[in-house]
Structure formats: C-alpha cells, structure tokens
C-alpha positions in Angstrom: 29.4 19.9 25.3 26.6 19.4 27.8 23.6 20.5 26.6 21.3 23.0 28.2 18.8 20.8 29.0 21.2 18.4 30.8 22.7 21.0 32.7 19.9 22.4 33.7 18.5 19.0 35.3 21.9 18.6 36.8 21.6 22.0 38.9 18.5 20.7 39.8 19.6 17.9 41.3 22.4 19.5 42.7 19.8 21.7 44.5 17.6 18.4 45.7 20.7 17.4 47.3 21.0 20.6 49.0 17.3 20.3 50.2 18.2 16.6 51.2 21.0 17.6 53.4 18.4 20.1 54.9 15.8 17.7 55.5 18.0 15.7 57.4 19.3 18.2 59.3 15.9 19.3 60.3 14.8 15.5 61.0 18.2 15.3 63.4 16.7 18.4 65.2 13.3 17.1 65.9 15.0 13.3 66.9 17.3 15.2 69.5 14.1 17.2 70.5 12.1 14.0 71.0 15.2 12.4 72.7 15.9 9.8 70.0 20.2 10.7 70.6 21.1 7.8 68.4 18.5 8.7 65.5 19.9 12.8 66.0 23.5 11.5 65.4 22.6 9.2 62.5 20.6 12.0 60.5 23.1 14.7 61.1 25.6 12.4 59.7 23.4 11.9 56.9 22.8 15.4 56.5 26.7 16.0 56.1 26.8 13.0 53.8 24.1 14.8 51.3 25.9 18.1 51.4 28.9 15.9 49.8 26.6 14.6 47.2 25.5 18.0 46.7 29.2 19.2 46.4 29.8 16.2 43.9 27.5 17.9 41.5 28.9 21.1 41.8 32.1 19.9 41.4 31.1 18.0 38.3 29.3 21.0 36.9 32.5 22.9 37.3 34.8 20.3 35.6 32.6 20.3 32.4 33.4 24.0 32.4 29.8 25.1 33.0 28.2 27.1 35.9 26.9 25.5 39.1 23.7 27.7 40.0 22.7 27.9 43.5 18.8 28.6 44.0 16.7 28.8 46.8 15.4 25.6 48.4 12.3 24.6 49.8 12.1 24.8 53.9 11.7 21.0 54.9 9.0 19.5 57.2 9.6 20.0 60.8 7.0 18.2 62.8 6.8 14.3 63.1 4.2 12.2 64.6 6.9 9.8 65.9 10.1 8.0 64.9 8.5 5.8 62.0 7.3 8.9 60.9 10.6 10.5 60.8 11.9 7.5 58.6 9.0 6.6 56.4 9.3 10.2 55.2 13.2 9.7 54.7 12.7 6.6 53.0 10.0 7.9 50.5 12.3 10.6 50.0 15.5 8.6 49.0 12.6 6.9 46.5 12.3 10.3 45.1 15.6 10.8 44.6 16.2 7.5 43.3 13.4 8.3 40.4 15.1 12.0 39.7 19.0 9.8 39.2 17.4 7.6 36.8 15.8 10.5 34.8 19.0 12.2 34.5 20.8 8.6 33.5 18.0 8.4 30.7 18.5 11.8 29.8 22.3 11.9 29.5 21.8 8.0 27.5 19.5 9.8 25.3 21.8 12.8 24.6 24.8 10.5 24.4 26.5 12.6 27.0 28.3 9.4 28.3 30.8 11.7 30.7 27.5 12.7 32.4 26.3 9.2 32.4 29.5 7.7 33.6 29.2 10.4 36.5 25.8 9.7 37.3 26.6 5.9 38.0 28.1 6.4 41.4 24.5 7.9 42.5 22.7 5.0 40.8 24.5 2.8 43.2 24.5 5.1 46.1 20.7 5.5 45.8 20.6 1.3 46.0 22.1 1.8 49.3 20.2 4.8 50.7 16.8 2.9 50.1 18.4 -0.4 51.6 19.5 1.6 54.6 16.1 3.3 55.6 13.8 0.6 54.8 16.3 -1.3 56.8 15.8 0.9 60.0 11.9 0.9 59.4 11.7 -2.7 59.5 13.5 -2.3 62.9 11.1 0.6 64.0 8.2 -2.0 62.8 9.7 -4.9 64.3 9.6 -3.4 67.9 7.1 -1.2 67.8 6.7 2.8 69.3 6.5 1.5 72.8 9.0 1.1 75.7 12.6 -0.7 75.6 12.7 -1.8 72.1 12.6 1.3 71.0 15.4 2.7 72.9 17.6 -0.2 71.8 16.5 0.7 67.9 17.5 4.2 68.5 20.8 3.1 70.2 21.5 0.8 67.4 20.5 3.7 64.7 23.3 5.9 66.1 25.6 3.5 65.6 24.5 2.3 62.0 26.2 5.4 60.3 29.7 4.2 61.8 29.1 1.1 60.1 28.1 2.3 57.0 30.9 5.1 56.5 33.5 2.2 57.2 31.8 0.3 54.3 31.9 3.4 52.0 35.5 3.9 52.5 36.4 -0.2 52.2 34.5 0.5 48.7 36.1 3.4 48.1 39.4 1.8 48.6 38.4 -1.3 46.2 37.4 0.7 43.5 40.7 2.6 43.5 42.6 -1.0 43.1 
C-alpha cells in the first residue's frame, strides 16, 4: 500500500506534467504568432507528449488502487522576448521537472516502495532525454544567433526534430519489449 505522503507527491507530479503540457502549448502559440512555424509544431507535439506523461501518472495512481486528484494548475507564461528565450525557459523548466522526479525517486526508495520506484525509472530516463533535447536546440540557436537566415533554418530543423525523436522513442519501446 502506498503512503499518503508518496501518493500526494505522485498527484502533484501528475499536475506538474499537466502544467508542462499547457506551458508548451502556450509556447507553441507564441511561436506560431511570431512566424516560427517549425518551433510551433515542435512545441505543440511536445505539449501532447507531456499530456501523455500526465496520463501515465494518472493511470499508475489508478493501477495502485488510489485516487488521482485533478487540481488547478498555474497559468503558463505567454510572453517571450525571442525564440531563444522560449527554449531557455523550456530548458530551465525541464531541469525543474528532473529535480522533482529525482525527489520522487528518493522518497519511493526511502519508503521502500519498489513498485513506485520502478515506475519512476521511465521518467528518470525521459528527463535525461528532455534536457539533452532542449540543450541541443539552445546550442543551435546560440550557434546561428537571432538574426537572418540561420534562425529560419534552425526553426525549420526544430520543426522536424520531433519526428526524429518520435521514431527514436518507438525504436526504444520496441527494444524494451524484446
């Protein structure tokens, strides 16, 4: 049986994932409004992925015969200075998510809840990939700067990144089944 403390933290993380989805959807809207169609597509897809993360917590909580609690979420930021600011914000956000996942892992271990510990391992790996992904986007933006054709090319590449990432995730899931 899961402790009330750990259940509360799982529900909080479920809502943090919900917030992440809203944050990326808002970022997508900003990018689209500013003409960054590739980044808008990428961030909209990423918002959907974050909803999947939220639903995974929701399902797990139900699977352990507990009640998922849907709570209010904070309104995400809607104004950004430039495209770099969007991805800096996303990268910082992913670092916060990583620290929260690590806190959950630590709590599950301290309570000897190995089932929850095992469940959280997927998120540990996912967060490594999320941080790496957003850092690589920032590196590209920093390389070309915020002016001219370089930014257009980076935006277009960002738009195709999610397609490559989805293919990589599918391959990983197939490998984990084998």
